[in-house]
C-alpha positions in Angstrom: 0.0 0.0 0.0 1.1 3.6 -0.5 2.0 5.2 2.8 1.1 8.8 3.6 1.3 10.9 6.7 -2.4 10.1 7.2 -2.1 6.3 7.4 1.5 5.9 8.6 0.6 5.4 12.2 -2.0 2.9 11.4 0.6 0.9 9.4 3.0 1.0 12.3 0.3 -0.3 14.6 -0.3 -3.2 12.2 3.3 -4.3 12.7 2.4 -5.5 16.1 0.5 -8.4 14.5 2.6 -9.1 11.5 5.8 -7.7 9.9 5.8 -4.5 7.8 8.4 -3.6 5.2 8.7 0.1 4.6 10.3 0.9 1.2 11.5 4.5 1.0 11.9 5.8 -2.5 12.4 9.0 -4.5 11.1 8.6 -8.1 12.8 11.9 -9.2 16.2 11.4 -7.5 16.7 7.6 -7.2 15.2 5.3 -9.9 17.0 2.5 -8.2 14.8 3.0 -5.1 11.7 2.6 -7.2 13.0 -0.5 -8.8 13.7 -2.0 -5.4 10.2 -1.3 -4.2 8.8 -2.8 -7.5 10.8 -6.0 -7.0 9.6 -6.4 -3.4 6.0 -5.7 -4.5 6.4 -8.5 -7.1 7.5 -10.8 -4.3 4.8 -9.8 -1.8 2.1 -12.1 -3.2 4.4 -15.1 -2.8 4.5 -14.6 0.9 0.7 -14.6 1.3 0.4 -12.0 3.9 3.5 -12.7 5.9 4.5 -9.1 5.5 2.8 -5.9 4.3 4.8 -3.7 1.9 4.4 0.0 2.5 5.8 2.3 -0.2 6.8 5.8 0.9 7.7 8.6 -1.5 10.0 10.7 0.6 9.6 13.7 -1.6 5.8 13.7 -1.1 6.0 12.7 2.6 9.2 14.3 3.9 8.0 14.3 7.5 7.9 10.5 7.5 11.5 10.3 6.3 12.5 12.9 8.9 10.7 11.0 11.7 12.3 7.7 10.7 15.7 9.4 10.3 16.2 8.0 6.7 19.7 8.9 5.6 19.3 8.0 1.9 17.4 5.9 -0.5 17.0 3.2 -1.6 16.2 1.8 1.9 13.9 -0.8 3.1 13.1 -0.9 6.8 11.6 -3.9 8.6 9.1 -3.0 11.3 8.1 -5.9 13.7 6.0 -5.3 16.8 6.6 -1.6 16.4 10.4 -1.8 16.3 12.1 -0.7 13.1 15.4 -2.1 11.7 17.2 -1.5 8.3 16.8 -4.5 6.0 17.9 -3.6 2.5 19.9 -0.7 1.1 20.7 -1.8 -2.4 18.8 -3.2 -5.4 19.6 -6.9 -5.9 18.5 -9.8 -8.1 15.0 -11.0 -7.3 16.2 -14.3 -5.9 18.6 -12.5 -3.5 15.8 -10.3 -2.3 13.5 -13.4 -1.8 16.2 -15.1 0.2 16.9 -12.1 2.4 13.2 -11.6 3.2 12.7 -15.4 3.8 15.6 -15.5 6.3 14.3 -12.6 8.4 10.8 -14.0 8.3 12.1 -17.4 9.4 13.9 -15.7 12.3 10.7 -14.0 13.3 8.7 -17.2 13.1 11.2 -19.0 15.3 10.7 -16.3 17.9 6.9 -16.9 17.8 6.0 -13.9 15.6 3.8 -15.7 13.1 1.0 -13.3 12.2 -0.2 -12.5 8.7 -1.8 -9.5 7.1 -5.1 -9.7 5.3 -5.3 -8.6 1.7 -6.1 -4.9 1.5 -8.7 -3.8 -1.1 -8.2 -0.6 -3.0 -4.4 -0.9 -3.3 -4.0 -3.2 -6.3 -2.6 -2.5 -9.7 -4.9 -0.7 -12.1 -5.4 -2.1 -15.6 -4.0 0.4 -18.1 -6.9 -0.2 -20.6 -9.9 -0.3 -18.3 -8.7 1.8 -15.3 -10.1 -0.9 -13.0 -8.2 -2.6 -10.2 -6.8 -5.9 -11.2 -7.8 -8.9 -9.2 -5.2 -10.2 -6.8 -3.5 -13.0 -8.8 -4.0 -15.5 -5.9 -7.8 -15.4 -6.5 -7.6 -15.8 -10.3 -7.9 -19.7 -10.4 -11.0 -19.6 -8.3 -12.6 -16.8 -10.2 -11.8 -18.5 -13.5 -13.4 -21.7 -12.2 -16.6 -19.8 -11.2 -16.7 -18.1 -14.7 -16.5 -21.6 -16.3 -19.3 -22.8 -14.0 -16.9 -25.3 -12.3 -18.1 -24.8 -8.7 -16.2 -27.8 -7.3 -12.9 -26.4 -8.7 -13.7 -23.0 -7.2 -14.3 -24.5 -3.8 -11.0 -26.4 -4.1 -9.0 -23.3 -5.1 -10.5 -21.1 -2.3 -9.9 -23.9 0.2 -6.2 -23.9 -0.8 -6.0 -20.2 0.0 -7.8 -20.6 3.3 -5.6 -23.5 4.3 -2.5 -21.4 3.5 -3.7 -18.4 5.4 -6.7 -18.7 7.7 -6.6 -15.0 8.3 -7.4 -14.2 4.6 -10.9 -12.9 5.0 -11.4 -12.5 1.2 -10.5 -16.1 0.5 -12.8 -17.2 3.4 -15.6 -15.2 1.9 -15.0 -16.6 -1.5 -15.0 -20.2 -0.1 -18.3 -19.5 1.8 -19.9 -18.2 -1.4 -18.6 -21.0 -3.5 -20.0 -23.6 -1.0 -23.3 -21.7 -1.1 -23.4 -22.0 -4.9 -22.6 -25.7 -4.6 -25.4 -26.3 -2.1 -28.0 -24.5 -4.2 -27.0 -25.9 -7.6 -30.1 -27.2 -9.4 -32.5 -26.5 -6.5 -36.0 -25.3 -7.4 -36.9 -22.2 -5.4 -40.6 -22.8 -5.3 -40.2 -26.3 -4.1 -37.7 -25.2 -1.5 -40.1 -22.5 -0.2 -43.0 -25.0 0.0 -40.9 -27.5 1.9 -39.8 -24.8 4.3 -43.4 -23.6 4.9 -44.6 -27.1 5.6 -41.7 -27.9 7.9 -40.8 -24.7 9.9 -38.4 -26.5 12.2 -36.7 -28.6 9.6 -33.1 -27.3 9.6 -32.3 -28.5 6.1 -35.4 -27.0 4.6 -34.9 -23.6 6.3 -31.2 -23.3 5.6 -31.9 -24.1 1.9 -34.3 -21.2 1.6 -31.9 -19.0 3.5 -29.2 -19.9 1.0 -31.5 -19.1 -1.9 -32.6 -15.8 -0.4 -29.0 -14.8 0.0 -28.2 -15.5 -3.6 -31.3 -13.6 -4.6 -30.1 -10.5 -2.7 -32.5 -10.9 0.2 -29.7 -10.9 2.7 -31.7 -9.7 5.8 -34.5 -12.2 5.1 -32.0 -15.0 5.0 -30.4 -13.9 8.3 -33.8 -13.3 10.0 -35.0 -16.8 9.0 -32.0 -18.5 10.6 -32.0 -16.4 13.7 -35.6 -17.3 14.3 -34.8 -21.0 13.6 -32.0 -20.8 16.3 -34.5 -19.2 18.7 -37.0 -22.1 18.2 -34.7 -25.1 18.1 -32.5 -26.8 20.7 -29.4 -29.0 20.9 -28.1 -30.4 17.5 -30.7 -28.6 15.4 -29.9 -25.3 17.1 -26.2 -25.8 16.6 -26.6 -26.7 12.9 -28.7 -23.6 12.3 -26.2 -21.4 14.1 -23.2 -22.8 12.2 -25.0 -22.3 8.9 -25.8 -18.8 9.8 -22.2 -18.0 10.6 -21.1 -19.4 7.3 -23.5 -17.0 5.6 -22.0 -14.2 7.6 -18.6 -15.1 6.1 -20.1 -15.1 2.6 -21.5 -11.6 3.0 -18.5 -10.2 4.9 -18.1 -9.7 8.6 -17.9 -5.9 8.4 -21.2 -5.6 6.5 -23.8 -3.7 8.7 -26.4 -6.4 8.0 -24.0 -9.0 9.4 -23.3 -6.9 12.5 -27.0 -6.5 13.1 -27.7 -10.2 12.6 -24.8 -11.1 15.0 -26.5 -9.1 17.7 -29.8 -10.8 17.0 -28.1 -14.2 17.0 -26.6 -13.5 20.4 -30.0 -12.5 21.7 -31.6 -15.7 20.3 -28.9 -17.8 21.9 -28.9 -16.2 25.4 
């Protein structure tokens, strides 16, 4: 992500959970510093959240360079748990950079510092032709599978991402949605609604209509249906309804206001 005086402190706070690499560069005075930052950005996706790359233009943000006492560029500083230390001062072949970063991350892992950063929307590369943000390449196999209609392959690809980084909220959301598509594939909506109306406490019937409602854009209806099911049922049925509802939360996104509201309602239904 591009670092400015406005978000600098937030990024430093993020280093308490997982490492941050701050790349200081001056496009006008040091092309080498930009090349170094570009190389690390190329590597960043390989490490799947093990570090966040923050790029700082010292000409645009001189106060950051002054606060960090940056003597010259190029310079890459590692910040872990709020503590900065110089990491790289010269452009090097990609393999050498990969090895240097791997070594320091291995040292941090050995000391118990194993956190990962979640992918950050709005900071990707823009397509030169469309002006739209390009999809993170990690998600391309799953997205391609969905476009082909191969839901099983999409589930498998998203599962790989979640297994590699359980903190990847975007991959978790993709997996939840792909599983939802798989559950509802070929289901007749009218028949599902009839079955749910005739069996109000049947967990399978109610969760199927909730899935279909979610796909149809009736997110709050889906949540309300399952919250009420949790309220009415007990033991294994209640747990199944609750677990299914939480999976739908993941599909929508845990920061969505509708999810936040439904979580409060779920807590009320449970207790």
